[in-house]
N, C-alpha and C positions, 0 to 999 in steps of 0.2 A: 135053619141048618144050612140051607143053600147060600144065604147071605154070609154066614160065618166061614164057609168053605171058600167063597169068593174073596173075602178079605184076607184069608190065609194065603191064597194064591197070589194076591196083589203084593202082600208083604214079602212072600218068598221071591217074587219077581224083582222087587225093589232091592231085596238083600243080595240077590244074584247080580243085579246091575251095579250095586255099590261095591261088591267084591271084585267085579271085573274092572271097575274104575280104579280101585286100589292097586290091583295087579298091574294095570296099564301105567299108573303113576309110578309105581315102583320100578317097572321095566324102563320107563323114560329116565327116571333118576339114575338107575344102574347104568344105562347106556351112556348117559352124559358123564357121570362121575368116574366110571371105569375107563373111559377113553380120553379124558383130559390129561395134559402133561403134568399137572400138579399132583403131588402125593397127598392123599387125604386119609385120615383115620379118625374113628370115633371111640372114645373111652367112656366107661360108666363111672359112677361116683367113687368106686373103689380103685379106679385106675386100670381096670381090665379092658383090654381091647375088644370091642364088640363089632367093629367093622373097619376094613381097610380096602382101598381100591388097588387096582393092578400095580400102579406105580409105587405105592407105599409097600406092597409085598415085595417088590423088586429091590428096593433100597434098604429096608429094615433098619431105620435109624434108631438110635438110643435117645429117648426124650425124657427119661426119668427125672433128671434134674429140673427140666422145665415144668414137668408135672408137679413136682414138690413146690416149686415157686408159685405156680398157679393156685395150688391148694392153700398156700399160706397167704397170698395177697388177694385172692378172689377177683382177679381182673386179667384181661388179656396180656399175655407175656410174649414179647418179640423173640424170635429165633433168628439172630442176626447172621451168623455164619457157622453152620453146622457141617462138619466134615464127615462124610460117609464114604468109606473106602477111598477112591481117588476123586470123588466128586464133592462139591460144596452146595449147600442148600440154605435158603432163607425162608422165613414165614412166621406163622403165629400159632400159639396154642390158646384157644379161646374157651372160656367156661360156658357150660350149658345149664340152664335153670328150668325147673318145673315147679309151677305154683310158688315161685319165689325162693325155692330151695336149690342149692347146688346139686346138679344131677349128672355131672360128667364134663367132658371137654371134647373139642374137635381140634385136630392138628392139621394144618395145611402147609405144605412145603413146595417151594419153587426152586428149580436147579439154577445155580448161578456160577457153575464151574468155568464157563468161558469168560465171564466177567472177572472172576478171581485170577485166572491165568493171565488175562490181559493186564490186570493191575500189577501182577508179579513181574511181568515182562517190562512194564513201564518203570517200575521201581528199579529193576536191574539196569535198564537203560539210563535212568537218572543217576544211579550209583557210578556207572561207567563215565558219564559226563562229569560228575563231581570229581572223580579221580583225575580226569584229563584237565579240568580247570585248576585243580590243586597243583598239577605238574607245571602247567603254564604259569601259574602264579609264582612258583618257586624259581622258574627260569627268568621271568621278568624281574623279580626281586633281586636275584643274583646279578643280573646284567646291570641293573641300576646301581647296585652296591659297588660293582667293579668300576663303573663310571665315576661314582663319588670318590672312590679310593684313588683313581688315576688323577682326578682333578686336585685332590688333596696333595698327592705326590708332586704334581707339577707346581702347585702353589708354594710348596716348601722350598722350591729351587728358583722361584721367580722373584723379580723385583717388586717393590711395594705396590706400584700401580697395577701390574699384571696380576699379582696375588689377589688384589681387591676384586678384579673381574672374575678370576677363577673361583674364588670363594662365593661370590654372588651366584655364579652358575651352579655351583655345588648346592647352595641353599635351595635354588629353584628345583633341582632334581630331587632333593629330599622332600619337597612339597609334593611332587608327583608320586614319589614312593609312598608317602603317607596316605594319599588318596587311593592308591592301588591297594594298600593294606585294608583300608576301610571298606572298599568294594568287596574284597575277598571275604572279610569277616562278617559283613552285614547284608550282603546281597547286592542287588542292582541299585539300591538307593543309599546315599551316604548321610549318616546322622551328623549334621553340621556342628551340633553342640560338642559331640565327642571329638570330631576332627579339629575344631578350633582349639580345644583344650590341648590336644597333641601339638598343634602348631605353636601355641604359646609356650608350652613346655620346652620345645626345641629352641625357640628364640631366647627364652630365659637362659638356657645353658650357653648359647652362643654369645650373647651380649652381657651375660652376668647381671641380670636384672633383679638383684636381690631386694631392692627397695621399691619396685614397681608393683602396685596392686591391680590385678586384672579382674574386670567384671564382665562375664561372658553370658549372653542371652541369645542363643542361636538355635532355638528348639524347632528346627525345620529339617526336612529331608529332601535332598535333590538327587536326580540321576547323574550319571557320569558327565553328560554333555553340559550340565549346569555347574556341577560341583568342581570340575577341573579348572575352568577359567576363574570361577569365584575363589578357588584356593590360591591361584597365582595372584589375583588381585589383592587378596588379603595379605599374602606374603609381602608384596611390594609396599602396600600402604603401612602395614605394621612396622616393616623395616625402616621406612621413612620416618615414622613417628619416634622410634626408639634408638636409631643408630647413633646419633651424635650426643644428644642430651636426653636421656630417658626420662619420661614423665613419672611422677609418683602414682598417678592414677590413669588407667586406660580402660575404656569401655568398648566392647564389641557386641553389636546387636544386628540380627537379621530378623525382619518382621514383615508380615503381609502389608501391602500398601497399594491401594487403587487397583486391585485385581492382579497385582504382581508382588514383588518383594523389594524391600529397601534395606540397604547395608548402611549402618551408622557406626562410625568410629569416633569416640569422644575422648578428649584428653584435657588435662589441666595445663598443657603447654602446646603451643602451635608447633607444627613440624618445621625443622630447619630446611631452608631452601637448598636444592641441589644434592640432597642426600640419597641418591639411588643406590641400588645394591641388591 
């Protein structure tokens, strides 16, 4: 009998110690989870909330849609940008399993209000800069057009030799205007394939190249510092090739070569000497 009582006392003592350890573990868990900045909640398998920390009680988010998606897909579901009152939160809703069966979910949310507001301010600033760039573009475009018109007006009243010089200058300014349009439309890099097609279209109209077949292979992009001088070079070379006796075939190619780029203009006729413009 004495041995039995002793064993009961030992078991009672172990039970008391285990109970105390459980209480201490729960208190530690509660102290940690209750005082972190993240909002945390636990749901049972029916979607009923069984626990939420201080932060979750404070914000009271609506996560029903995420719960339904979790139930359907049986995998963690990201909560990318949840708006709660005037704040924004991101996080996850993660399934919980017991003995291989779905047993509920845990929701964890982190506030990202400052990041969202910073992004909105940045987007607003970018929009303002876009409006300013658009205004600058229109002013530059209008100024170039005025110069082109003035040159055209002067050319109509000039002698043959002067007219030739004025129309050559006008053509070069049109080249600048096309590069400016390309930069505005495409960003800080110019698609040379698109630009060369525009340049060829302009030259076709100016020199009436109805019988010239152009083959263009310029699938590269350059910044303004490279595109602008290349555009002028192309304008000068193509004008030399087609000004007097236009070829029936004319190839234009820009390709990578020895760590740089190579411009190739091929024709079934040699250019006529002295044909600037």
